[in-house]
Structures are given as structure tokens and as C-alpha cells.
C-alpha positions in Angstrom: -48.2 30.8 -27.4 -44.7 32.3 -27.1 -44.6 36.1 -26.6 -48.3 36.7 -26.5 -49.8 40.0 -27.6 -53.3 41.3 -28.3 -52.7 41.1 -32.1 -53.1 37.4 -31.7 -56.8 37.8 -31.0 -58.0 39.6 -34.1 -61.7 39.4 -33.1 -61.2 41.0 -29.7 -63.7 43.9 -29.5 -62.3 47.2 -28.1 -65.6 49.0 -28.1 -68.9 48.6 -26.3 -71.0 45.5 -27.2 -74.6 46.6 -27.4 -77.4 44.8 -29.2 -75.0 42.5 -31.1 -72.9 45.4 -32.4 -69.6 46.9 -31.3 -70.0 50.7 -31.0 -67.8 53.5 -29.6 -68.9 55.4 -26.5 -71.5 58.0 -27.2 -69.0 60.8 -26.3 -66.1 59.1 -28.0 -64.3 58.5 -24.6 -61.8 55.7 -24.1 -59.7 54.5 -21.2 -56.4 52.7 -21.0 -55.9 49.0 -19.9 -52.7 48.6 -18.0 -50.3 45.6 -17.9 -49.7 45.0 -14.1 -46.4 43.3 -14.9 -44.9 46.5 -16.3 -47.2 49.4 -15.6 -47.4 50.0 -19.4 -50.5 50.5 -21.5 -51.8 47.4 -23.3 -54.5 49.1 -25.3 -57.6 51.3 -24.8 -61.3 50.5 -24.8 -64.5 52.5 -25.1 -65.5 54.2 -21.9 -69.3 53.8 -21.6 -71.5 56.7 -20.6 -74.9 56.9 -18.9 -76.5 57.2 -22.3 -74.6 54.0 -23.4 -75.8 52.2 -20.2 -79.4 53.0 -21.1 -78.8 51.9 -24.7 -77.7 48.5 -23.2 -80.9 48.4 -21.3 -82.9 49.2 -24.5 -81.1 46.4 -26.3 -81.8 43.9 -23.4 -85.4 45.0 -23.3 -85.8 44.5 -27.0 -84.5 40.9 -26.8 -86.2 40.0 -23.5 -89.5 38.6 -24.7 -88.1 36.4 -27.5 -85.3 35.0 -25.3 -87.7 34.3 -22.4 -89.9 32.4 -24.9 -87.0 30.4 -26.3 -87.3 26.7 -25.5 -85.2 25.7 -22.5 -83.5 23.1 -24.6 -82.5 25.7 -27.1 -81.1 28.0 -24.4 -79.2 24.9 -23.1 -77.6 24.2 -26.5 -76.4 27.8 -26.8 -74.7 27.6 -23.4 -73.2 24.2 -24.3 -71.7 25.7 -27.4 -70.3 28.6 -25.3 -68.7 26.1 -23.0 -67.1 24.3 -26.0 -65.9 27.6 -27.6 -64.3 28.6 -24.3 -62.5 25.3 -24.1 -61.4 25.7 -27.7 -60.1 29.2 -27.0 -58.8 28.5 -23.5 -55.2 29.4 -24.3 -56.1 32.7 -25.7 -58.3 33.5 -22.8 -55.7 32.5 -20.2 -53.0 34.6 -21.8 -55.5 37.6 -22.1 -56.3 37.2 -18.4 -52.6 37.1 -17.5 -51.9 40.2 -19.6 -54.6 42.5 -18.1 -54.9 41.0 -14.6 -51.3 39.9 -13.9 -52.1 36.4 -12.6 -49.8 33.5 -13.3 -50.7 31.5 -16.4 -51.2 28.4 -14.3 -53.8 30.3 -12.3 -55.3 31.8 -15.5 -55.7 28.4 -17.1 -57.4 27.2 -14.0 -59.7 30.1 -14.0 -60.7 29.6 -17.7 -61.5 25.9 -17.0 -63.5 26.8 -14.0 -65.3 29.6 -15.8 -66.3 27.4 -18.8 -67.8 24.9 -16.4 -70.5 27.4 -15.4 -71.7 27.4 -19.0 -71.7 23.6 -19.0 -73.5 23.3 -15.6 -76.2 25.8 -16.6 -76.6 24.2 -20.0 -77.8 21.2 -17.9 -79.8 23.3 -15.4 -81.7 25.3 -18.1 -84.1 22.5 -18.6 -84.7 22.0 -14.8 -86.6 25.2 -13.8 -89.4 23.0 -12.4 -92.6 24.4 -10.8 -95.2 22.6 -8.8 -98.9 21.5 -8.8 -100.7 20.7 -5.6 -104.2 20.7 -4.1 -104.8 23.5 -1.7 -105.2 22.3 1.9 -108.9 23.4 1.9 -109.5 21.3 -1.2 -111.2 24.4 -2.9 -108.6 24.8 -5.7 -105.3 23.7 -7.1 -102.1 25.6 -6.5 -100.0 25.9 -9.6 -96.5 27.4 -9.2 -94.6 28.5 -12.4 -91.0 29.6 -12.6 -90.5 32.6 -14.9 -87.4 34.7 -15.7 -86.9 37.7 -13.3 -86.3 40.0 -16.2 -83.4 42.3 -17.4 -80.3 41.8 -15.2 -77.4 44.1 -14.6 -74.3 42.1 -13.8 -71.3 43.9 -12.2 -68.1 41.8 -12.0 -64.7 42.3 -10.3 -61.2 42.2 -11.8 -59.7 39.3 -9.8 -61.6 36.5 -11.8 -62.7 38.4 -15.0 -63.9 35.2 -16.8 -65.3 33.2 -14.0 -67.2 36.0 -12.3 -68.8 36.8 -15.7 -69.8 33.2 -16.5 -71.0 32.5 -13.0 -73.7 35.3 -13.6 -74.3 35.0 -17.3 -74.7 31.2 -17.2 -77.7 31.1 -14.8 -79.2 34.3 -16.2 -79.3 33.0 -19.7 -80.5 29.5 -18.6 -83.4 31.1 -16.8 -84.4 33.2 -19.8 -83.1 36.6 -18.7 -81.2 39.2 -20.8 -78.2 40.9 -19.3 -76.0 43.9 -19.2 -72.5 43.0 -18.0 -70.4 45.8 -16.5 -66.9 44.5 -16.0 -64.2 45.9 -13.8 -62.3 48.7 -15.5 -59.0 47.0 -14.7 -59.9 43.9 -16.7 -62.4 44.8 -19.5 -60.7 42.8 -22.3 -61.7 39.3 -21.0 -65.4 40.4 -20.8 -65.3 41.8 -24.3 -63.8 38.5 -25.7 -66.5 36.6 -23.8 -69.1 38.7 -25.6 -67.6 37.5 -28.9 -67.6 33.9 -27.8 -71.3 34.1 -26.7 -72.2 35.7 -30.1 -70.4 32.8 -31.9 -72.2 30.3 -29.7 -75.5 31.7 -31.0 -76.7 34.1 -28.3 -79.2 36.4 -30.1 -78.4 40.1 -30.4 -79.3 42.1 -27.3 -79.4 39.1 -25.0 -75.8 39.8 -23.7 -74.5 43.4 -23.7 -71.1 44.4 -22.4 -70.4 47.9 -21.1 -66.8 48.8 -20.1 -66.8 52.1 -18.2 -64.6 54.0 -15.8 -67.6 55.9 -14.3 -68.9 52.7 -12.7 -71.1 54.4 -10.1 -73.0 56.6 -12.6 -73.7 53.9 -15.2 -74.8 51.3 -12.7 -77.0 53.7 -10.9 -78.6 54.8 -14.1 -79.4 51.2 -15.0 -80.6 50.2 -11.6 -83.0 53.2 -11.6 -84.4 52.2 -15.0 -87.8 50.5 -14.1 -87.2 47.9 -16.8 -84.2 46.5 -14.8 -85.4 43.9 -12.3 -82.1 42.2 -11.1 -78.7 43.4 -9.9 -76.0 40.9 -9.3 -72.7 42.3 -7.9 -69.4 40.7 -6.9 -67.0 43.1 -5.2 -66.3 44.8 -1.9 -68.8 45.0 1.0 -68.4 48.8 0.9 -69.6 49.1 -2.7 -72.2 46.4 -2.1 -73.8 48.6 0.7 -74.0 51.5 -1.7 -75.6 49.4 -4.5 -78.1 47.9 -2.1 -79.2 51.4 -1.1 -79.5 52.4 -4.8 -81.4 49.2 -5.6 -84.0 50.0 -2.9 -85.3 53.0 -4.9 -86.9 50.6 -7.5 -87.0 47.5 -5.2 -84.6 45.7 -7.5 -83.9 42.0 -6.8 -80.3 41.8 -5.6 -77.6 39.2 -5.3 -74.5 40.3 -3.6 -71.2 38.3 -3.3 -69.1 40.6 -1.1 -65.9 40.7 0.9 -64.3 38.0 2.9 -61.9 37.5 5.8 -61.4 33.8 5.7 -60.0 32.0 8.8 -57.8 29.0 8.3 -57.8 26.8 11.4 -55.1 24.1 11.9 -56.0 22.0 14.9 -53.4 20.1 16.8 -54.3 16.7 15.3 -54.1 18.0 11.7 -52.0 16.2 9.1 -49.4 19.0 8.8 -48.3 18.2 5.2 -52.0 18.3 4.1 -52.6 21.5 6.0 -49.6 23.2 4.3 -50.7 21.9 0.9 -54.2 23.4 1.6 -52.8 26.6 2.9 -50.8 27.1 -0.3 -53.9 26.7 -2.4 -56.2 28.8 -0.1 -53.6 31.6 0.3 -51.6 31.7 -2.9 -54.2 31.0 -5.6 -54.2 34.2 -7.7 -51.5 35.6 -5.4 -54.1 35.9 -2.7 -56.3 38.2 -4.8 -59.5 36.2 -4.1 -62.4 36.8 -1.7 -62.0 33.1 -0.7 -58.3 33.5 0.1 -57.2 32.4 3.6 -56.7 35.7 5.4 -56.0 34.7 9.0 -54.1 31.5 10.0 -55.1 30.2 13.5 -52.7 27.4 14.3 -52.5 25.4 17.5 -49.5 26.4 19.6 -48.1 22.8 19.7 -47.6 22.8 15.9 -47.4 26.5 15.0 -43.6 26.6 14.6 -43.5 23.6 12.4 -46.5 24.6 10.3 -45.0 28.1 9.8 -41.6 26.8 8.9 -43.0 24.5 6.3 -45.3 27.2 4.9 -42.5 29.7 4.7 -40.3 27.2 2.9 -43.0 26.5 0.3 -43.8 30.2 -0.2 -40.1 31.1 -0.5 -39.7 28.6 -3.3 -42.4 30.3 -5.5 -41.1 32.2 -8.6 -42.3 35.8 -8.8 -42.6 37.3 -12.2 -44.8 38.4 -15.1 -47.9 36.2 -15.3 -47.5 35.5 -19.0 -44.2 33.6 -18.4 -44.8 29.9 -18.1 -42.6 29.4 -15.1 -44.1 32.2 -13.0 -46.0 31.1 -9.9 -46.8 34.5 -8.4 -47.6 37.3 -10.7 -48.0 41.0 -9.9 -51.0 42.4 -8.1 -53.6 44.1 -10.3 -52.6 47.8 -9.8 -50.5 50.2 -7.8 -53.3 50.8 -5.3 -53.5 47.1 -4.4 -49.7 46.7 -4.0 -49.6 49.8 -1.8 -52.4 48.6 0.3 -50.7 45.2 1.0 -47.5 47.0 1.8 -49.3 49.2 4.3 -51.0 46.3 6.0 -47.8 44.4 6.5 -46.0 47.6 7.8 -49.0 48.0 10.2 -48.7 44.4 11.4 -45.0 44.9 12.1 -45.8 48.0 14.2 -48.4 45.9 16.0 -45.7 43.4 17.0 -45.7 40.8 14.2 -42.4 39.3 13.1 -41.6 38.9 9.4 -40.0 35.5 8.6 -40.4 35.7 4.8 -40.8 38.6 2.4 -42.4 41.7 3.8 -41.5 44.1 1.0 -42.1 45.1 -2.6 -39.3 44.0 -5.0 -37.3 46.6 -6.8 -38.7 46.1 -10.3 -41.3 47.6 -12.6 -44.9 46.5 -12.1 -47.1 46.0 -9.0 -45.4 43.1 -7.3 -45.3 42.1 -3.6 -43.2 39.3 -2.2 -44.8 36.1 -0.7 -44.8 37.0 3.0 -45.3 35.0 6.3 -45.9 36.9 9.5 -45.5 35.2 12.9 -46.3 36.3 16.5 -49.2 38.3 15.1 -51.2 39.8 18.0 -54.9 39.0 18.1 -55.6 42.7 17.9 -53.4 43.4 14.9 -55.2 45.5 12.3 -54.2 43.2 9.5 -56.6 40.5 10.9 -59.6 42.8 10.4 -58.8 43.6 6.7 -59.2 41.7 3.5 -55.5 41.5 2.5 -55.9 40.6 -1.2 -52.3 39.7 -1.5 -49.7 37.0 -0.9 -49.4 37.6 2.9 -50.0 34.9 5.6 -50.4 36.2 9.2 -50.2 33.4 11.8 -51.9 33.5 15.2 -51.6 30.8 17.8 -54.2 29.3 20.0 -54.5 26.5 22.6 -58.2 26.1 23.0 -60.6 25.0 20.2 -63.5 27.2 21.4 -61.1 30.1 21.5 -60.1 29.5 17.9 -63.7 29.3 16.7 -64.5 32.5 18.6 -61.6 34.3 16.8 -62.6 32.9 13.5 -66.1 34.2 13.9 -65.0 37.6 15.2 -65.5 39.5 11.9 -68.3 41.2 10.1 -67.6 38.8 7.2 -68.7 35.2 6.7 -67.8 34.0 3.3 -65.6 30.9 3.8 -63.6 29.2 6.5 -61.0 26.4 6.4 -60.5 23.7 9.0 -57.8 21.0 9.1 -58.1 18.1 11.5 -57.6 14.3 11.3 -60.8 13.7 13.2 -63.8 13.9 10.8 -66.4 14.1 13.5 -64.5 17.0 15.1 -64.1 18.7 11.8 -67.8 18.5 11.1 -68.6 19.8 14.6 -66.3 22.8 14.1 -67.7 23.4 10.6 -71.2 23.7 12.0 -70.0 26.4 14.5 -68.2 28.5 12.0 -70.3 31.5 10.9 -69.7 31.4 7.2 -71.5 30.3 4.1 -68.9 27.8 3.0 -66.3 25.7 4.8 -63.3 23.9 3.4 -62.9 20.8 5.6 -59.4 19.4 4.9 -59.6 21.3 1.6 -58.0 24.5 0.5 -60.4 25.0 -2.4 -64.2 25.2 -2.2 -65.3 26.8 -5.4 -67.4 24.5 -7.7 -70.0 25.4 -10.3 -72.3 22.7 -8.9 -72.2 24.1 -5.3 -73.9 27.1 -3.8 -71.3 29.9 -3.4 -72.0 32.7 -1.0 -71.7 34.0 2.5 -73.3 35.0 5.7 -73.3 38.4 7.6 -71.8 41.2 5.4 -70.3 38.8 2.9 -73.4 38.9 0.8 -77.0 38.0 -0.1 -78.0 35.0 -2.2 -76.0 32.2 -3.7 -74.2 31.6 -7.1 -73.6 28.2 -8.6 -75.5 25.0 -8.1 -79.3 24.8 -8.6 -79.7 27.7 -6.2 -77.7 29.9 -8.6 -80.4 29.7 -11.3 -83.2 30.3 -8.8 -81.8 33.8 -8.1 -82.8 34.6 -11.7 -86.3 33.1 -11.5 -89.6 34.4 -10.0 -92.2 32.1 -8.7 -95.7 32.8 -10.0 -98.6 31.2 -8.1 -101.8 30.5 -10.1 -104.9 29.6 -8.1 -107.1 27.5 -10.4 -110.1 25.2 -10.1 -110.8 22.3 -12.5 
């Protein structure tokens, strides 16, 4: 699209999307959206208030009964049209994501394709909310189980995948017959606002999907979660914020799905295919410049192959072009904001103080924007602080091991349990190790696990519930048991 700018999307809303209308914030407030590649202002959007949040709930409540009563096939067709419209507008969406998030266009295009698939998958799942009929063991009556929509849902999404994290929640919610309020991250509200327009064009009735950009996230989400009409909260973000929201949700006993932080180990066993392991490491580490909860965060490599693996990984990472995400040849874009870039720099500096050796990168380049160089750290002590933090940047710390059981113990030595990666040429060994890893997902000889047809989620403090797959829609349904005699 050449030199892309926001004027090329004339139907992009810049206000709140409530009840099928775009409206300013009730107090007239707005906040700036920043281009991470330059640090300059892209535009401003309406800054929703608590009053606006409750207006979103009003709109969702007003549309709830009709949408729940809509035939599953009709809901499916709407989601299918949304999938097709996303595909038709994929270039616009990818450029918009690159502008406000900073990710390279290659990554942004991949995200749009992935995001659209959630609408296609849940278009197919919408007609499969099956119940059950059985005879009670006593023979006295029949047990009838119905699946009904859980109700009004508040969806809170992060900035790192602004399209995919929205569709991963909106898709199953709409398929189940729920109405929603989407609160996007304030770093990336534009993608969510364009998604509202796409869903409207796909035929989603007014009030079924409402979008509330807001800087005062805590206040607006708290107000909605404490509204007795809201029955579901789905949040993707940090474990720290997830704990706060779980406490808030307890006041009204709101049904919660939480996709929280990660600290993914990447195990390379001594019999691994080294070229395949490096290929997988590049995907698991450098997708979206490492700004993913599924990013490989700790590399545990057998001592016999650690030098060669690290050399190849550093060569591959050194060859990546760093630059603005909107340029076609960029492979590593800027991080999303100054806070993120500063945190990555601090983690690397701390690792060096702990004894790690920088063999590639290790600094912020001297240029405008929120960049950090692709970085490889060797000789990282097992006690280094960087191994206990979610890096969320293009940094690969390498730790060596000699014993498989020791590697598994180190991999599991974290409060997180989202995803793990294992590379080995022995399938039986790989499956045995996968079973011992305490995480909700495992990439076995694969650097990418995300798939709309698979249940995405973690163990321990990485979350509650699953998104994607058939399980993803079940999170938006309640089972109703009817005891009946006939």
C-alpha cells in the first residue's frame, strides 16, 4: 500500500462504538495513539468513562435476548461474513496493526490471517452447541441438558495481538449467543475500532458488539464487572492484572476466563535436529519481536550442542533487519512503547551483572522509536533474574544442562505454565518429556502452537479456562439441567 496512513481507511471509527453508533466520550475526553516506530502521535480516540462503560452494558443488555434467540445458523453466517470481510481487508488491517503496534508487516499479515480464522472456526462451531438427553440411573426421570449463552460478556484484550485476541474472544461469544463489550488495550485501540466496523458490515446487530477504548482501564472494567447484568469476564494480559480482576469478579461471582503471563522454556535435547531447532527457535522467539505470551523465554540447551546451537541462532538473529514495521523488508519492528523497551534493556543489563555474556545485540539502537536489538546471551546462570521474568522482547538467554531430568525441573521451576517447547529426534522421548512439562501447551519439534481449532491456555498462574477449539465456545455457555418425566 505504499506509504500507508490512516486517511486510507475512511471508515475507521475514532470514537466509542456503543449500540451500533459511534459516540464521543461522555466527558469529551480523548487520548493519543502513538506510532512506536517514531514516538509520534498517529491520531487520538475517545477516552471512555465509567458512564460510557455502563452505557455499553446497557446496549449489550438491550440486544441480548434477541441475539440469544437468533438461530445458530444465522449467527454462523454473520461470523462467516466477518471472516470474509477480514480477508478482503487484510492489507488495511495489517498496515494498521503495524502502525499502532510496531510489529513487522510480515508478522502483522500473519496475525490478520490467524485472527480471521477464529471467525471461520466459530462460524462452524455455532451450530454445534449440543446438549444431552439420558435416563436417570434410578429410571425415575429423564435428564435433559441444554446449553445456553452465559450472558453479557466483558472482553479485555492486550496490545500485542490486537486483532487476534479480539476475534479469539468475540468469535466464540457471538457463536454461543452472547453480547459483548470489548475493552482494547489503550496502546492499540484502532484495530479494535476497525473490527467493530467490519462486524457491523458483516451484519452483527446493533448492541451485540460494543467497543470501549479507555485509558482508565481499571475503573471502567471494575464498573462493568460490578454490574449484575454482566456474567462473563474474559481477560488476556499479565498475571498481575489477572489477579486483580479475579478479586474484582468475586464480588458478583462473575464467570472468568484468564489467559495470563508465560515464561516458556525451549528445551533442545542432545539428539535434536539442530537446524530444525534453530528454525523453531526463530519462530518461537522472534515472532512479533518476542512480544508474545507464547514466546520462548528461556533456552535450555544440552551442553554437547550448546555452542553450535547458540552460534547458529546468533547468526540467524544478526541477519534480521530492524526497522519500522510498515516497511516491507523489516523483520523486527520496534517494541510497543518506551516502558517495554526500557524493561527489556533493564533485564539484559541485570543478566550481564548476574554473569551472562552478550554475544549479539544487548543494546538499544541510537534512533527514534522504541527499538531493541536482537540479542543472544550465553553462560546465563541458572539463578539469573532474567529467567524469572517474561522478557517480551527479542532476547534469547541460553542455559546449558547435561541431564534430561534436570532440564525438565528447570523448565517447570516457574509460577507460569502456558507453553513449553521441546526438540528431539526421538518421538517417544519427546512425548515422554511433553507429559512431564507443567504447561497447558507443548510445541514438540514445533516453534508455533497457536491454532484456532486447538484449546489455548495454561496451568498454574498462566490462566483459567481455554480459548480456541470446541472448548473455547463452552466457556461462553452454561449447562442447564432439566429433570423431566414423560
